[in-house]
C-alpha positions in Angstrom: 91.5 110.6 82.9 87.9 109.6 84.1 85.5 108.5 81.6 81.9 106.8 81.7 81.6 103.8 79.5 78.7 101.5 78.6 79.5 97.8 78.2 77.6 95.0 76.9 77.0 91.9 79.1 79.7 89.8 77.5 82.4 92.3 77.7 81.2 93.2 81.5 81.4 89.4 82.4 84.9 88.9 81.0 86.1 91.9 82.8 84.7 90.7 86.0 86.4 87.3 85.3 89.6 89.4 84.7 89.0 91.2 88.2 88.7 88.1 90.1 91.5 86.0 88.4 94.0 88.8 88.6 92.8 90.4 91.8 92.3 93.6 90.0 89.7 96.6 90.4 87.5 97.2 87.5 89.4 100.3 86.4 92.8 98.1 86.5 91.1 95.5 84.4 89.7 98.1 81.7 93.1 99.6 81.7 94.9 96.3 81.2 92.4 94.9 78.5 92.6 98.5 76.6 96.5 98.3 76.6 96.5 94.7 75.6 93.9 95.4 72.7 95.9 98.4 71.5 99.4 96.6 71.7 100.7 99.1 74.2 103.3 97.5 76.9 101.7 97.2 80.4 103.0 99.8 82.6 105.4 98.3 85.2 104.3 98.8 88.8 106.3 100.6 91.1 108.9 98.4 92.7 108.1 97.9 96.4 110.7 99.4 99.0 113.2 97.1 100.7 111.4 94.7 103.2 112.2 95.1 106.9 111.1 93.7 110.1 111.2 95.2 113.6 113.0 93.6 116.2 111.5 93.1 119.6 113.3 91.8 122.6 111.7 88.2 123.6 113.5 88.0 126.8 116.1 85.4 127.9 115.9 81.7 127.0 113.7 79.7 129.2 115.9 76.5 128.6 119.1 75.7 130.2 120.1 73.5 127.2 118.4 74.0 123.9 119.6 70.8 122.6 117.3 68.8 125.0 114.2 68.4 122.7 112.2 66.5 125.5 112.7 69.5 127.9 111.6 71.8 125.1 108.6 70.2 124.2 107.6 69.7 127.8 107.9 73.5 128.2 106.2 74.4 125.2 103.3 71.8 125.2 103.1 70.7 128.8 104.4 67.5 130.2 101.0 65.9 129.5 101.8 66.0 125.7 102.9 62.4 125.6 
């Protein structure tokens, strides 16, 4: 439902504070404040879908021996790193 409302300065400032504290839009802040004032449980947001990442080929390992930290640092940062 869409509605136009007039707010006094104090209420508007409190809603703006709520927006910045909770990272909400003004409509979400008003909804939150009304639900809290009326004693209605906040609606639960939809659960996000499962998280997944795409795999990519990074090519072959550039090191002969990955246990050799000195060689790995030389390759990554250059021999002048010392």
